[in-house]
C-alpha positions as CSV (number, residue, x, y, z in Angstrom):
1,M,-22.1,0.5,29.6
2,T,-20.0,-0.9,26.8
3,R,-20.8,-4.6,26.0
4,I,-17.7,-6.7,25.3
5,A,-17.6,-10.1,23.6
6,V,-14.3,-12.0,24.1
7,I,-14.0,-14.6,21.5
8,G,-11.5,-17.2,22.8
9,G,-11.5,-18.4,26.4
10,G,-7.8,-19.3,26.6
11,R,-5.2,-17.7,28.9
12,I,-5.2,-14.4,27.2
13,G,-9.0,-14.2,27.0
14,E,-9.3,-15.2,30.6
15,A,-6.7,-12.6,31.7
16,L,-8.5,-9.8,29.8
17,I,-11.8,-10.8,31.4
18,A,-10.3,-10.9,34.9
19,G,-8.7,-7.5,34.3
20,L,-11.9,-5.9,33.0
21,L,-13.8,-7.1,36.1
22,E,-11.1,-5.9,38.5
23,S,-11.2,-2.5,36.8
24,G,-14.9,-2.2,37.5
25,R,-16.6,-3.6,34.4
26,A,-19.9,-5.3,35.2
27,S,-20.1,-9.0,34.6
28,K,-23.4,-8.6,32.8
29,D,-21.6,-6.6,30.1
30,L,-19.2,-9.4,29.3
31,V,-19.6,-12.5,27.3
32,V,-17.0,-15.1,26.4
33,V,-17.1,-17.4,23.4
34,E,-15.5,-20.8,24.2
35,P,-16.2,-23.9,22.1
36,V,-15.1,-26.4,24.8
37,P,-18.1,-26.9,27.1
38,A,-16.1,-27.7,30.2
39,R,-13.9,-24.6,29.7
40,A,-16.9,-22.4,29.0
41,E,-18.6,-23.6,32.2
42,L,-15.4,-23.0,34.2
43,L,-15.2,-19.4,33.0
44,A,-18.8,-18.7,33.5
45,D,-18.6,-20.0,37.1
46,R,-15.3,-18.3,37.9
47,F,-16.3,-14.8,36.6
48,G,-20.1,-14.8,36.8
49,I,-20.4,-14.0,33.1
50,R,-22.3,-15.5,30.2
51,A,-20.4,-18.1,28.1
52,T,-21.5,-19.4,24.7
53,G,-20.0,-21.5,22.0
54,V,-21.6,-19.5,19.2
55,V,-19.6,-16.5,17.8
56,A,-22.5,-14.8,16.1
57,D,-24.6,-15.0,19.3
58,A,-22.0,-13.1,21.3
59,A,-20.9,-10.6,18.6
60,K,-24.3,-9.3,17.4
61,S,-25.0,-7.5,20.7
62,A,-21.5,-6.4,21.5
63,D,-20.0,-2.9,21.2
64,L,-16.5,-4.3,21.3
65,I,-15.6,-7.7,19.8
66,V,-12.3,-9.0,21.0
67,I,-10.6,-11.7,18.9
68,A,-8.4,-13.7,21.4
69,V,-7.7,-16.8,19.4
70,K,-4.6,-18.4,17.8
71,P,-3.8,-17.0,14.3
72,H,-4.8,-20.2,12.6
73,D,-8.2,-19.9,14.1
74,V,-8.9,-16.4,12.9
75,D,-10.4,-17.2,9.5
76,G,-12.9,-19.6,11.1
77,V,-13.9,-16.9,13.5
78,L,-14.4,-14.4,10.7
79,T,-16.6,-16.9,8.8
80,E,-18.8,-17.2,12.0
81,L,-18.8,-13.4,12.4
82,G,-20.3,-13.2,8.9
83,K,-23.5,-14.7,10.4
84,A,-23.9,-12.0,13.0
85,E,-25.1,-9.1,10.8
86,L,-22.5,-6.8,12.3
87,G,-22.8,-3.0,12.2
88,D,-26.5,-2.9,11.3
89,D,-27.8,-1.2,14.4
90,R,-24.8,-0.8,16.7
91,D,-21.6,1.3,16.7
92,Q,-19.2,-1.7,16.9
93,V,-15.4,-2.1,16.7
94,L,-13.3,-5.3,16.5
95,L,-10.1,-5.7,18.5
96,S,-7.7,-8.4,17.3
97,L,-5.1,-9.9,19.7
98,A,-4.1,-12.5,17.1
99,A,-0.4,-12.4,16.3
100,G,0.6,-11.4,12.8
101,I,-2.8,-11.0,11.2
102,P,-3.1,-7.5,9.6
103,T,-6.2,-5.4,9.8
104,L,-6.8,-5.7,6.1
105,R,-7.5,-9.4,6.5
106,F,-10.3,-8.6,8.9
107,E,-11.6,-5.6,6.9
108,A,-11.9,-7.8,3.8
109,K,-14.2,-10.3,5.6
110,L,-16.3,-7.8,7.6
111,P,-19.0,-5.4,6.4
112,A,-17.6,-2.4,4.4
113,G,-16.1,0.2,6.6
114,F,-16.2,-1.9,9.7
115,P,-13.6,-0.5,12.2
116,V,-10.7,-2.8,13.3
117,V,-7.9,-2.2,15.8
118,R,-5.0,-4.6,16.0
119,A,-3.1,-5.2,19.2
120,M,-0.1,-7.2,20.3
121,P,-0.3,-7.9,24.1
122,N,2.0,-10.1,26.1
123,T,1.6,-12.8,28.8
124,P,2.4,-10.6,31.8
125,M,-1.1,-9.3,31.4
126,L,-2.0,-12.5,33.3
127,V,-0.8,-10.7,36.4
128,G,-1.9,-7.2,35.3
129,Q,1.6,-6.2,34.2
130,G,1.3,-6.6,30.4
131,I,2.1,-4.1,27.7
132,S,0.1,-3.9,24.5
133,A,0.9,-2.1,21.4
134,I,-2.2,-1.1,19.3
135,A,-2.6,0.1,15.8
136,P,-5.8,1.3,14.2
137,G,-7.1,0.0,10.9
138,R,-8.4,2.3,8.1
139,Y,-11.8,2.9,9.6
140,A,-11.2,3.0,13.4
141,R,-12.0,6.4,14.9
142,K,-10.3,8.2,17.8
143,E,-13.0,7.4,20.2
144,Q,-12.8,3.7,19.3
145,L,-9.1,3.7,19.8
146,A,-9.7,5.3,23.2
147,L,-12.1,2.5,24.1
148,V,-9.6,-0.2,23.1
149,T,-6.9,1.6,25.1
150,E,-9.1,1.8,28.2
151,V,-9.9,-1.9,27.9
152,L,-6.3,-3.0,27.5
153,Q,-5.1,-0.8,30.3
154,S,-7.1,-3.1,32.6
155,V,-4.3,-5.6,32.2
156,G,-1.2,-3.3,31.8
157,K,0.2,-0.5,29.8
158,V,-0.7,0.5,26.2
159,V,1.3,2.2,23.5
160,T,0.1,3.2,20.0
161,V,2.2,2.4,16.9
162,A,1.8,2.3,13.2
163,E,0.6,-1.1,12.0
164,S,3.8,-1.5,10.0
165,Q,5.7,-1.7,13.3
166,L,3.6,-4.4,14.9
167,D,5.7,-7.3,13.6
168,A,8.7,-5.7,15.3
169,V,6.6,-5.2,18.4
170,T,5.7,-8.9,18.3
171,A,9.4,-9.8,18.2
172,V,10.2,-7.5,21.1
173,S,7.4,-7.5,23.7
174,G,5.1,-10.2,22.4
175,S,7.8,-12.9,22.4
176,G,9.9,-11.0,25.0
177,P,8.7,-12.9,28.1
178,A,10.2,-16.1,26.6
179,Y,13.6,-14.5,26.2
180,F,13.4,-13.2,29.8
181,F,12.4,-16.6,31.2
182,L,15.2,-18.3,29.2
183,V,17.8,-15.9,30.7
184,V,16.3,-16.5,34.2
185,E,16.5,-20.3,33.6
186,A,20.1,-20.0,32.4
187,M,21.1,-17.9,35.4
188,I,19.5,-20.3,37.9
189,D,21.3,-23.3,36.2
190,A,24.6,-21.4,36.4
191,A,24.0,-20.5,40.1
192,V,23.4,-24.2,40.9
193,G,26.6,-25.0,39.1
194,L,28.4,-22.5,41.4
195,G,27.1,-24.5,44.4
196,L,23.9,-22.7,45.4
197,A,20.7,-24.7,46.2
198,R,18.2,-24.4,43.4
199,D,15.5,-22.8,45.5
200,V,17.9,-20.2,46.8
201,A,19.2,-19.6,43.2
202,A,15.7,-19.2,41.9
203,Q,14.8,-16.6,44.6
204,L,18.0,-14.7,44.1
205,V,17.6,-14.5,40.3
206,A,13.8,-13.7,40.3
207,Q,14.2,-10.9,42.8
208,T,17.2,-9.5,41.0
209,M,15.2,-9.4,37.8
210,L,12.1,-7.8,39.5
211,G,14.2,-5.2,41.4
212,S,16.2,-4.4,38.3
213,A,13.1,-3.8,36.2
214,A,11.7,-1.5,38.9
215,L,14.9,0.4,39.1
216,L,14.9,0.8,35.3
217,E,11.4,2.1,35.3
218,E,11.7,4.4,38.3
219,S,15.2,5.8,38.1
220,G,14.9,7.7,34.9
221,Q,18.2,6.3,33.7
222,S,18.8,4.2,30.6
223,A,19.7,0.5,30.8
224,A,23.2,1.4,29.6
225,E,23.6,3.9,32.4
226,L,22.4,1.5,35.1
227,R,24.6,-1.3,33.8
228,A,27.6,1.1,33.9
229,G,26.7,2.0,37.5
230,V,27.0,-1.7,38.5
231,T,30.1,-2.4,36.5
232,S,33.2,-1.3,38.5
233,P,36.5,-1.2,36.5
234,A,38.2,-4.6,36.7
235,G,35.5,-5.9,39.0
236,T,33.4,-9.0,39.1
237,T,30.6,-7.5,37.0
238,A,33.1,-6.3,34.4
239,A,34.5,-9.8,34.1
240,A,31.0,-11.3,33.6
241,V,29.9,-8.7,31.1
242,R,33.1,-9.3,29.1
243,E,32.3,-13.0,28.8
244,L,28.7,-12.2,27.7
245,E,30.0,-9.8,25.0
246,R,32.6,-12.4,23.9
247,A,29.8,-14.9,23.5
248,G,27.9,-12.5,21.2
249,V,24.9,-11.8,23.4
250,R,24.0,-8.7,21.5
251,S,24.1,-10.3,18.1
252,A,22.3,-13.3,19.4
253,F,19.4,-11.1,20.6
254,Y,19.3,-9.2,17.3
255,E,19.1,-12.5,15.3
256,A,16.5,-13.9,17.6
257,L,14.3,-10.8,17.3
258,N,14.8,-10.7,13.6
259,A,13.6,-14.4,13.3
260,A,10.5,-13.6,15.4
261,K,9.7,-10.6,13.2
262,R,10.0,-12.7,10.1
263,R,7.7,-15.4,11.6
264,S,5.2,-12.7,12.5
265,V,5.2,-11.5,8.9
266,E,4.7,-15.1,7.7
267,L,1.7,-15.6,10.0
268,G,0.1,-12.5,8.5
269,A,0.5,-13.6,4.9
270,T,-2.8,-14.1,3.0
271,P,-3.4,-17.9,2.8
272,D,-3.6,-19.4,-0.7
């Protein structure tokens, strides 16, 4: 069995561990690195896996090393990985879930030729409905990319893109749940303003979003086609859509995603 070390015991790391166990991975093949003792103990008890605060201890015996920390913590993790004597007697690969950090940054700090795969997941992986975009570094082989795909499929869907596209992916699906929740929040507030009770409004909006997403996925029609199907000439939906267009909803989303992409590029810049 493939041994997997998850470095970072936050929400993303925990979600990945839960997904791996639910998909049939054995708890003995997983280890999590978490520096906060109370959090490490909680994860060990909850999942029946080994927890440690030492990066090198977990990484040296792992086939797949998953970096699930914030971007500003990556360099510290790489320094600790330098103590693990990676690649000496194992066919290892590193999977980074850290936003914005290019594979070159990892390859420069790891042993020569060490394979790296970069991924951009999103938070719906917490309920097994995430989508991750993956991009191989210079040394990652097809079978290692297949392993990473299998691992991330335990928490959702996976697409493969060129690494040059990952900053755009970050802006779209990585940050996308926040845009969705903002729209939901705005619709609920508007519904309350129209006289609906907040709990009723929340249920109406949430189920409408859930059902619409399912319809989009299962119907085979595009979003534009489905929207047109709801929008009767001179009807209520047409009146609402006209106001959204007048408010510049399309340009607002374009500018928002552009800002997120620029920030992703900034996060990946080599520090001075």
